[in-house]
MMTF fields as JSON, N, C-alpha, C and O atoms, coordinates in Angstrom:
{
  "mmtfVersion": "1.0.0",
  "mmtfProducer": "UNKNOWN",
  "numBonds": 403,
  "numAtoms": 404,
  "numGroups": 101,
  "numChains": 1,
  "numModels": 1,
  "chainsPerModel": [1],
  "groupsPerChain": [101],
  "chainIdList": ["A"],
  "bondAtomList": [4, 2, 8, 6, 12, 10, 16, 14, 20, 18, 24, 22, 28, 26, 32, 30, 36, 34, 40, 38, 44, 42, 48, 46, 52, 50, 56, 54, 60, 58, 64, 62, 68, 66, 72, 70, 76, 74, 80, 78, 84, 82, 88, 86, 92, 90, 96, 94, 100, 98, 104, 102, 108, 106, 112, 110, 116, 114, 120, 118, 124, 122, 128, 126, 132, 130, 136, 134, 140, 138, 144, 142, 148, 146, 152, 150, 156, 154, 160, 158, 164, 162, 168, 166, 172, 170, 176, 174, 180, 178, 184, 182, 188, 186, 192, 190, 196, 194, 200, 198, 204, 202, 208, 206, 212, 210, 216, 214, 220, 218, 224, 222, 228, 226, 232, 230, 236, 234, 240, 238, 244, 242, 248, 246, 252, 250, 256, 254, 260, 258, 264, 262, 268, 266, 272, 270, 276, 274, 280, 278, 284, 282, 288, 286, 292, 290, 296, 294, 300, 298, 304, 302, 308, 306, 312, 310, 316, 314, 320, 318, 324, 322, 328, 326, 332, 330, 336, 334, 340, 338, 344, 342, 348, 346, 352, 350, 356, 354, 360, 358, 364, 362, 368, 366, 372, 370, 376, 374, 380, 378, 384, 382, 388, 386, 392, 390, 396, 394, 400, 398],
  "bondOrderList": [1, 1, 1, 1, 1, 1, 1, 1, 1, 1, 1, 1, 1, 1, 1, 1, 1, 1, 1, 1, 1, 1, 1, 1, 1, 1, 1, 1, 1, 1, 1, 1, 1, 1, 1, 1, 1, 1, 1, 1, 1, 1, 1, 1, 1, 1, 1, 1, 1, 1, 1, 1, 1, 1, 1, 1, 1, 1, 1, 1, 1, 1, 1, 1, 1, 1, 1, 1, 1, 1, 1, 1, 1, 1, 1, 1, 1, 1, 1, 1, 1, 1, 1, 1, 1, 1, 1, 1, 1, 1, 1, 1, 1, 1, 1, 1, 1, 1, 1, 1],
  "groupList": [{"groupName": "MET", "atomNameList": ["N", "CA", "C", "O"], "elementList": ["N", "C", "C", "O"], "formalChargeList": [0, 0, 0, 0], "bondAtomList": [1, 0, 2, 1, 3, 2], "bondOrderList": [1, 1, 2], "singleLetterCode": "M", "chemCompType": "L-PEPTIDE LINKING"}, {"groupName": "THR", "atomNameList": ["N", "CA", "C", "O"], "elementList": ["N", "C", "C", "O"], "formalChargeList": [0, 0, 0, 0], "bondAtomList": [1, 0, 2, 1, 3, 2], "bondOrderList": [1, 1, 2], "singleLetterCode": "T", "chemCompType": "L-PEPTIDE LINKING"}, {"groupName": "PHE", "atomNameList": ["N", "CA", "C", "O"], "elementList": ["N", "C", "C", "O"], "formalChargeList": [0, 0, 0, 0], "bondAtomList": [1, 0, 2, 1, 3, 2], "bondOrderList": [1, 1, 2], "singleLetterCode": "F", "chemCompType": "L-PEPTIDE LINKING"}, {"groupName": "TRP", "atomNameList": ["N", "CA", "C", "O"], "elementList": ["N", "C", "C", "O"], "formalChargeList": [0, 0, 0, 0], "bondAtomList": [1, 0, 2, 1, 3, 2], "bondOrderList": [1, 1, 2], "singleLetterCode": "W", "chemCompType": "L-PEPTIDE LINKING"}, {"groupName": "LEU", "atomNameList": ["N", "CA", "C", "O"], "elementList": ["N", "C", "C", "O"], "formalChargeList": [0, 0, 0, 0], "bondAtomList": [1, 0, 2, 1, 3, 2], "bondOrderList": [1, 1, 2], "singleLetterCode": "L", "chemCompType": "L-PEPTIDE LINKING"}, {"groupName": "ASN", "atomNameList": ["N", "CA", "C", "O"], "elementList": ["N", "C", "C", "O"], "formalChargeList": [0, 0, 0, 0], "bondAtomList": [1, 0, 2, 1, 3, 2], "bondOrderList": [1, 1, 2], "singleLetterCode": "N", "chemCompType": "L-PEPTIDE LINKING"}, {"groupName": "SER", "atomNameList": ["N", "CA", "C", "O"], "elementList": ["N", "C", "C", "O"], "formalChargeList": [0, 0, 0, 0], "bondAtomList": [1, 0, 2, 1, 3, 2], "bondOrderList": [1, 1, 2], "singleLetterCode": "S", "chemCompType": "L-PEPTIDE LINKING"}, {"groupName": "GLU", "atomNameList": ["N", "CA", "C", "O"], "elementList": ["N", "C", "C", "O"], "formalChargeList": [0, 0, 0, 0], "bondAtomList": [1, 0, 2, 1, 3, 2], "bondOrderList": [1, 1, 2], "singleLetterCode": "E", "chemCompType": "L-PEPTIDE LINKING"}, {"groupName": "ARG", "atomNameList": ["N", "CA", "C", "O"], "elementList": ["N", "C", "C", "O"], "formalChargeList": [0, 0, 0, 0], "bondAtomList": [1, 0, 2, 1, 3, 2], "bondOrderList": [1, 1, 2], "singleLetterCode": "R", "chemCompType": "L-PEPTIDE LINKING"}, {"groupName": "ILE", "atomNameList": ["N", "CA", "C", "O"], "elementList": ["N", "C", "C", "O"], "formalChargeList": [0, 0, 0, 0], "bondAtomList": [1, 0, 2, 1, 3, 2], "bondOrderList": [1, 1, 2], "singleLetterCode": "I", "chemCompType": "L-PEPTIDE LINKING"}, {"groupName": "VAL", "atomNameList": ["N", "CA", "C", "O"], "elementList": ["N", "C", "C", "O"], "formalChargeList": [0, 0, 0, 0], "bondAtomList": [1, 0, 2, 1, 3, 2], "bondOrderList": [1, 1, 2], "singleLetterCode": "V", "chemCompType": "L-PEPTIDE LINKING"}, {"groupName": "ALA", "atomNameList": ["N", "CA", "C", "O"], "elementList": ["N", "C", "C", "O"], "formalChargeList": [0, 0, 0, 0], "bondAtomList": [1, 0, 2, 1, 3, 2], "bondOrderList": [1, 1, 2], "singleLetterCode": "A", "chemCompType": "L-PEPTIDE LINKING"}, {"groupName": "LYS", "atomNameList": ["N", "CA", "C", "O"], "elementList": ["N", "C", "C", "O"], "formalChargeList": [0, 0, 0, 0], "bondAtomList": [1, 0, 2, 1, 3, 2], "bondOrderList": [1, 1, 2], "singleLetterCode": "K", "chemCompType": "L-PEPTIDE LINKING"}, {"groupName": "TYR", "atomNameList": ["N", "CA", "C", "O"], "elementList": ["N", "C", "C", "O"], "formalChargeList": [0, 0, 0, 0], "bondAtomList": [1, 0, 2, 1, 3, 2], "bondOrderList": [1, 1, 2], "singleLetterCode": "Y", "chemCompType": "L-PEPTIDE LINKING"}, {"groupName": "PRO", "atomNameList": ["N", "CA", "C", "O"], "elementList": ["N", "C", "C", "O"], "formalChargeList": [0, 0, 0, 0], "bondAtomList": [1, 0, 2, 1, 3, 2], "bondOrderList": [1, 1, 2], "singleLetterCode": "P", "chemCompType": "L-PEPTIDE LINKING"}, {"groupName": "GLN", "atomNameList": ["N", "CA", "C", "O"], "elementList": ["N", "C", "C", "O"], "formalChargeList": [0, 0, 0, 0], "bondAtomList": [1, 0, 2, 1, 3, 2], "bondOrderList": [1, 1, 2], "singleLetterCode": "Q", "chemCompType": "L-PEPTIDE LINKING"}, {"groupName": "ASP", "atomNameList": ["N", "CA", "C", "O"], "elementList": ["N", "C", "C", "O"], "formalChargeList": [0, 0, 0, 0], "bondAtomList": [1, 0, 2, 1, 3, 2], "bondOrderList": [1, 1, 2], "singleLetterCode": "D", "chemCompType": "L-PEPTIDE LINKING"}, {"groupName": "GLY", "atomNameList": ["N", "CA", "C", "O"], "elementList": ["N", "C", "C", "O"], "formalChargeList": [0, 0, 0, 0], "bondAtomList": [1, 0, 2, 1, 3, 2], "bondOrderList": [1, 1, 2], "singleLetterCode": "G", "chemCompType": "PEPTIDE LINKING"}],
  "groupTypeList": [0, 1, 2, 3, 4, 4, 5, 4, 6, 4, 7, 0, 8, 7, 1, 9, 0, 10, 4, 6, 7, 11, 0, 4, 0, 2, 4, 12, 9, 13, 5, 4, 4, 9, 1, 4, 8, 4, 1, 4, 10, 3, 2, 14, 5, 2, 5, 14, 13, 9, 15, 14, 2, 10, 2, 4, 4, 12, 2, 10, 16, 14, 2, 4, 8, 9, 2, 8, 17, 2, 4, 14, 6, 10, 2, 17, 9, 16, 2, 6, 14, 4, 4, 11, 4, 1, 2, 4, 15, 11, 4, 6, 7, 2, 4, 15, 5, 4, 8, 4, 4],
  "groupIdList": [1, 2, 3, 4, 5, 6, 7, 8, 9, 10, 11, 12, 13, 14, 15, 16, 17, 18, 19, 20, 21, 22, 23, 24, 25, 26, 27, 28, 29, 30, 31, 32, 33, 34, 35, 36, 37, 38, 39, 40, 41, 42, 43, 44, 45, 46, 47, 48, 49, 50, 51, 52, 53, 54, 55, 56, 57, 58, 59, 60, 61, 62, 63, 64, 65, 66, 67, 68, 69, 70, 71, 72, 73, 74, 75, 76, 77, 78, 79, 80, 81, 82, 83, 84, 85, 86, 87, 88, 89, 90, 91, 92, 93, 94, 95, 96, 97, 98, 99, 100, 101],
  "secStructList": [7, 7, 2, 2, 2, 2, 6, 1, 7, 2, 2, 2, 2, 2, 2, 2, 2, 2, 2, 2, 2, 2, 2, 2, 2, 2, 2, 2, 2, 2, 2, 2, 2, 2, 2, 2, 2, 2, 2, 2, 6, 6, 7, 6, 6, 7, 7, 6, 6, 1, 6, 6, 2, 2, 2, 2, 2, 2, 2, 2, 2, 2, 2, 2, 2, 2, 6, 6, 6, 6, 1, 7, 7, 5, 6, 6, 5, 7, 7, 2, 2, 2, 2, 2, 2, 2, 2, 2, 2, 2, 2, 2, 2, 2, 2, 2, 2, 2, 2, 2, 7],
  "xCoordList": [79.963, 80.239, 80.131, 80.973, 79.131, 78.938, 79.29, 78.847, 80.078, 80.454, 81.369, 81.415, 82.097, 82.976, 82.179, 82.691, 80.946, 80.114, 79.7, 79.52, 79.551, 79.135, 80.237, 79.947, 81.501, 82.628, 82.976, 83.879, 82.305, 82.606, 81.945, 80.977, 82.5, 81.917, 80.576, 80.244, 79.827, 78.497, 78.58, 77.752, 79.574, 79.711, 80.029, 79.525, 80.872, 81.239, 80.04, 79.847, 79.245, 78.039, 77.047, 76.44, 76.889, 75.982, 76.472, 75.675, 77.779, 78.347, 78.089, 77.733, 78.269, 78.012, 76.536, 76.203, 75.662, 74.231, 73.834, 73.017, 74.406, 74.095, 74.605, 73.911, 75.814, 76.364, 75.547, 75.347, 75.08, 74.276, 72.919, 72.396, 72.349, 71.085, 71.27, 70.425, 72.376, 72.647, 72.872, 72.395, 73.593, 73.839, 72.541, 72.335, 71.676, 70.373, 69.539, 68.898, 69.55, 68.799, 69.375, 68.624, 70.703, 71.337, 70.981, 70.686, 71.005, 70.697, 69.251, 68.97, 68.339, 66.937, 66.763, 66.046, 67.419, 67.33, 67.995, 67.466, 69.151, 69.855, 69.048, 69.027, 68.39, 67.521, 66.383, 66.031, 65.817, 64.76, 65.287, 64.6, 66.495, 67.076, 67.344, 67.117, 67.823, 68.046, 66.715, 66.628, 65.697, 64.382, 63.837, 63.253, 64.022, 63.594, 64.363, 63.783, 65.661, 66.493, 66.025, 65.935, 65.73, 65.291, 63.894, 63.574, 63.071, 61.732, 61.789, 61.018, 62.689, 62.79, 63.256, 62.987, 63.942, 64.417, 63.248, 63.38, 62.129, 60.991, 60.21, 59.314, 60.527, 59.856, 60.742, 61.737, 60.411, 61.31, 61.437, 62.469, 60.455, 60.516, 61.135, 61.239, 61.536, 62.092, 63.572, 64.309, 64.016, 65.425, 66.066, 65.81, 66.887, 67.486, 68.676, 69.237, 69.072, 70.254, 69.922, 70.692, 68.783, 68.433, 68.388, 68.218, 68.543, 68.499, 67.082, 66.163, 66.833, 67.699, 68.07, 68.722, 67.661, 67.85, 69.286, 69.699, 70.05, 71.449, 72.21, 73.156, 71.797, 72.373, 72.077, 72.936, 70.877, 70.495, 71.373, 71.811, 71.634, 72.503, 73.925, 74.535, 74.443, 75.815, 75.969, 77.055, 74.913, 74.972, 74.734, 75.318, 73.889, 73.476, 74.245, 74.569, 74.539, 75.144, 76.511, 76.769, 77.399, 78.666, 78.475, 79.215, 77.501, 77.225, 76.635, 76.985, 75.748, 75.139, 76.153, 76.045, 77.141, 78.164, 79.003, 79.547, 79.113, 79.871, 79.256, 79.981, 77.952, 77.24, 76.908, 76.333, 77.248, 76.849, 77.431, 76.755, 78.638, 79.249, 78.931, 79.297, 78.268, 78.033, 76.916, 77.028, 75.863, 74.732, 74.599, 74.662, 74.418, 74.217, 72.809, 71.876, 72.684, 71.354, 70.579, 71.137, 69.3, 68.414, 67.388, 66.634, 67.367, 66.472, 66.626, 65.648, 67.836, 68.12, 67.771, 67.861, 67.378, 67.037, 68.204, 68.654, 68.687, 69.816, 69.286, 68.543, 69.681, 69.221, 70.222, 70.015, 71.298, 72.293, 71.765, 72.236, 70.818, 70.27, 69.573, 69.556, 69.005, 68.419, 69.486, 69.254, 70.657, 71.764, 72.22, 72.536, 72.253, 72.64, 71.636, 72.026, 70.349, 69.321, 69.346, 69.091, 69.649, 69.766, 70.942, 70.85, 72.048, 73.198, 72.857, 73.213, 72.173, 71.771, 70.823, 70.907, 69.927, 68.989, 69.72, 69.402, 70.685, 71.457, 72.262, 72.366, 72.825, 73.562, 72.624, 72.996, 71.426, 70.441, 70.034, 69.907, 69.833, 69.483, 70.605, 70.347, 71.844, 72.982, 73.01, 73.219, 72.803, 72.823, 71.637, 71.77, 70.501, 69.36, 69.614, 69.246, 70.231, 70.564, 71.625, 71.609, 72.548, 73.566, 72.922, 73.35, 71.898, 71.199, 70.435, 70.263, 69.971, 69.17, 69.993, 69.431, 71.306, 72.131, 72.209, 72.865],
  "yCoordList": [2.176, 1.867, 0.364, -0.2, -0.28, -1.711, -2.549, -3.69, -1.98, -2.725, -3.898, -4.868, -3.826, -4.918, -6.188, -7.291, -6.048, -7.21, -7.939, -9.157, -7.197, -7.811, -8.65, -9.563, -8.364, -9.089, -10.353, -11.081, -10.639, -11.814, -13.051, -12.971, -14.193, -15.454, -15.697, -15.043, -16.628, -16.93, -17.449, -17.089, -18.29, -18.835, -17.731, -17.728, -16.798, -15.702, -14.787, -14.316, -14.538, -13.724, -14.398, -13.739, -15.706, -16.436, -16.396, -16.275, -16.496, -16.419, -15.047, -14.947, -14.001, -12.647, -12.478, -11.815, -13.059, -12.943, -13.681, -13.185, -14.853, -15.614, -14.86, -14.78, -14.309, -13.541, -12.273, -11.891, -11.63, -10.432, -10.777, -10.016, -11.922, -12.364, -12.642, -12.265, -13.302, -13.593, -12.303, -12.162, -11.371, -10.094, -9.304, -8.659, -9.347, -8.674, -9.247, -8.502, -10.553, -11.188, -10.781, -10.491, -10.759, -10.335, -8.888, -8.565, -8.014, -6.606, -6.405, -5.537, -7.19, -7.096, -7.507, -6.849, -8.592, -9.051, -8.054, -7.773, -7.513, -6.544, -5.257, -4.645, -4.849, -3.682, -3.914, -3.013, -5.099, -5.449, -5.421, -4.939, -5.933, -5.934, -4.512, -4.214, -3.639, -2.246, -1.574, -0.828, -1.835, -1.264, -1.767, -0.994, -3.045, -3.597, -2.953, -2.621, -2.777, -2.137, -0.706, -0.282, 0.031, 1.411, 1.495, 2.462, 0.508, 0.484, 0.201, 0.775, -0.671, -1.023, 0.146, 0.171, 1.103, 2.26, 3.104, 3.787, 3.069, 3.911, 3.397, 4.088, 2.202, 1.651, 1.847, 1.136, 2.801, 3.14, 2.045, 1.972, 1.215, 0.164, -1.128, -2.11, -1.124, -2.329, -2.439, -1.462, -3.606, -3.856, -4.56, -5.745, -3.868, -4.512, -5.403, -6.034, -5.469, -6.236, -7.636, -8.231, -8.163, -9.551, -10.285, -9.673, -11.589, -12.372, -12.406, -12.389, -12.451, -12.468, -11.073, -10.942, -10.042, -8.685, -8.202, -7.292, -8.8, -8.414, -8.817, -8.139, -9.911, -10.293, -9.224, -8.886, -8.702, -7.644, -6.413, -5.807, -6.038, -4.892, -5.132, -4.249, -6.325, -6.621, -6.738, -6.508, -7.087, -7.284, -5.99, -5.793, -5.115, -3.921, -2.666, -1.83, -2.527, -1.295, -0.961, 0.221, -1.914, -1.518, -0.848, 0.072, -1.298, -0.661, 0.728, 1.658, 0.874, 2.182, 3.179, 4.38, 2.679, 3.559, 4.239, 5.318, 3.632, 4.22, 5.55, 6.483, 5.65, 6.829, 7.849, 8.894, 7.583, 8.454, 9.861, 10.812, 10.037, 11.357, 12.202, 13.377, 11.652, 12.378, 13.413, 14.502, 13.085, 14.004, 14.445, 13.614, 15.737, 16.174, 15.816, 15.702, 15.644, 15.359, 16.661, 17.712, 16.574, 17.738, 17.485, 16.514, 18.355, 18.23, 16.87, 16.305, 16.355, 15.083, 13.856, 12.737, 14.039, 12.903, 12.642, 13.542, 11.412, 11.021, 10.56, 9.583, 11.276, 10.942, 10.095, 9.828, 9.671, 8.874, 7.507, 7.018, 6.856, 5.616, 5.802, 4.881, 6.976, 7.23, 7.204, 6.705, 7.743, 7.708, 6.267, 5.894, 5.472, 4.067, 3.297, 2.503, 3.529, 2.859, 3.327, 2.539, 4.596, 5.111, 4.466, 4.145, 4.277, 3.601, 2.165, 1.711, 1.453, 0.071, 0.024, -0.882, 0.989, 1.032, 1.306, 0.698, 2.205, 2.505, 1.284, 1.005, 0.564, -0.658, -1.716, -2.431, -1.82, -2.771, -2.412, -3.288, -1.13, -0.686, -0.994, -1.42, -0.78, -1.099, -2.585, -2.952, -3.435, -4.878, -5.316, -6.233, -4.683, -5.024, -4.61, -5.334, -3.468, -3.038, -3.931, -4.178, -4.417, -5.336, -6.646, -7.262, -7.061, -8.304, -8.207, -9.212, -7.001, -6.833, -6.82, -6.927, -6.691, -6.647, -7.973, -8.088],
  "zCoordList": [10.182, 11.551, 11.807, 12.505, 11.267, 11.514, 10.283, 10.153, 9.395, 8.201, 8.524, 7.768, 9.634, 10.006, 10.28, 10.089, 10.719, 11.013, 9.736, 9.74, 8.658, 7.398, 6.78, 6.006, 7.1, 6.527, 7.302, 6.889, 8.398, 9.202, 8.614, 7.859, 8.986, 8.524, 9.212, 10.201, 8.682, 9.211, 10.65, 11.487, 10.936, 12.29, 13.293, 14.415, 12.868, 13.753, 14.008, 15.129, 12.986, 13.158, 14.104, 14.948, 13.959, 14.844, 16.287, 17.217, 16.469, 17.811, 18.428, 19.602, 17.642, 18.128, 18.468, 19.45, 17.683, 17.949, 19.228, 20.004, 19.446, 20.661, 21.885, 22.898, 21.797, 22.911, 23.179, 24.333, 22.119, 22.321, 22.936, 23.749, 22.551, 23.167, 24.657, 25.47, 25.017, 26.424, 27.202, 28.328, 26.609, 27.266, 27.424, 28.452, 26.433, 26.537, 27.68, 28.421, 27.817, 28.9, 30.255, 31.186, 30.368, 31.609, 31.929, 33.08, 30.926, 31.15, 31.583, 32.41, 31.041, 31.45, 32.911, 33.666, 33.302, 34.682, 35.619, 36.694, 35.228, 36.056, 36.19, 37.258, 35.123, 35.169, 36.162, 36.923, 36.159, 37.11, 38.548, 39.448, 38.768, 40.108, 40.604, 41.776, 39.725, 40.111, 40.454, 41.429, 39.663, 39.937, 41.272, 42.031, 41.564, 42.849, 43.994, 45.028, 43.814, 44.846, 45.112, 46.264, 44.05, 44.216, 44.812, 45.503, 44.556, 45.13, 46.629, 47.398, 47.043, 48.462, 49.322, 50.523, 48.734, 49.486, 49.992, 51.008, 49.315, 49.662, 50.868, 51.354, 51.362, 52.535, 53.752, 53.899, 54.642, 55.755, 56.814, 57.481, 56.986, 58.001, 57.488, 58.223, 56.255, 55.638, 55.963, 55.826, 56.389, 56.687, 55.491, 55.279, 54.706, 53.528, 53.86, 52.964, 55.131, 55.508, 55.999, 56.753, 55.577, 55.844, 54.51, 53.456, 54.571, 53.338, 52.805, 53.623, 51.566, 50.394, 49.889, 48.854, 50.61, 50.116, 50.243, 49.525, 51.149, 51.265, 49.993, 49.594, 49.366, 48.069, 47.028, 46.213, 47.057, 46.124, 46.318, 45.34, 47.567, 47.849, 47.345, 46.741, 47.595, 47.192, 45.684, 45.15, 45.008, 43.564, 42.789, 41.723, 43.311, 42.571, 42.997, 42.154, 44.287, 44.778, 44.178, 43.948, 43.912, 43.27, 41.91, 41.562, 41.153, 39.862, 40.055, 39.329, 41.023, 41.27, 41.826, 41.581, 42.577, 43.137, 42.061, 42.294, 40.903, 39.795, 39.384, 39.038, 39.416, 38.92, 40.009, 39.703, 41.249, 42.35, 42.252, 42.642, 41.756, 41.744, 40.527, 40.493, 39.537, 38.294, 38.393, 37.831, 39.09, 39.228, 40.68, 41.586, 40.912, 42.298, 42.772, 41.978, 44.07, 44.61, 44.718, 45.032, 44.456, 44.502, 45.609, 45.555, 46.599, 47.751, 48.434, 48.923, 48.466, 49.125, 48.31, 48.814, 47.072, 46.211, 45.269, 44.56, 45.268, 44.431, 43.069, 42.976, 42.026, 40.676, 39.903, 38.719, 40.546, 39.836, 39.38, 38.353, 40.076, 39.541, 38.19, 37.373, 37.953, 36.633, 35.551, 34.449, 35.87, 34.929, 34.685, 33.555, 35.736, 35.602, 34.75, 33.894, 34.98, 34.187, 32.729, 31.818, 32.512, 31.15, 30.428, 29.244, 31.143, 30.558, 30.173, 29.086, 31.057, 30.75, 29.561, 28.732, 29.476, 28.353, 27.042, 26.02, 27.059, 25.85, 25.411, 24.216, 26.365, 26.038, 25.463, 24.533, 26.001, 25.469, 24.047, 23.192, 23.798, 22.439, 21.455, 20.33, 21.876, 21.008, 20.67, 19.514, 21.657, 21.419, 20.557, 19.746, 20.722, 19.869, 18.427, 17.502, 18.226, 16.866, 16.251, 15.045, 17.073, 16.583, 16.143, 15.167, 16.867, 16.548, 15.236, 14.547, 14.879, 13.678, 12.382, 11.292, 12.495, 11.275, 10.577, 9.542]
}
């Protein structure tokens, strides 16, 4: 499956490693932002439509909307963010394994 990576030149491998490191850092930060967004939902008196939290809504909600229809809500609780976080974790694991080659 990853034999194509072994046939690449050293410069190309280094480029792939640098890009995977940058993507891993982005995924970690995005995972933190999603977790912060989901935590803020639990505070009923909190207004998320003020700055800087409106940026958080605009940055995270489009990604979460992708997963909204896949899992049904149970007792009014939406479990689709768990699917989104699982997807991000799987992508992070793939990039970490790519880095180890």
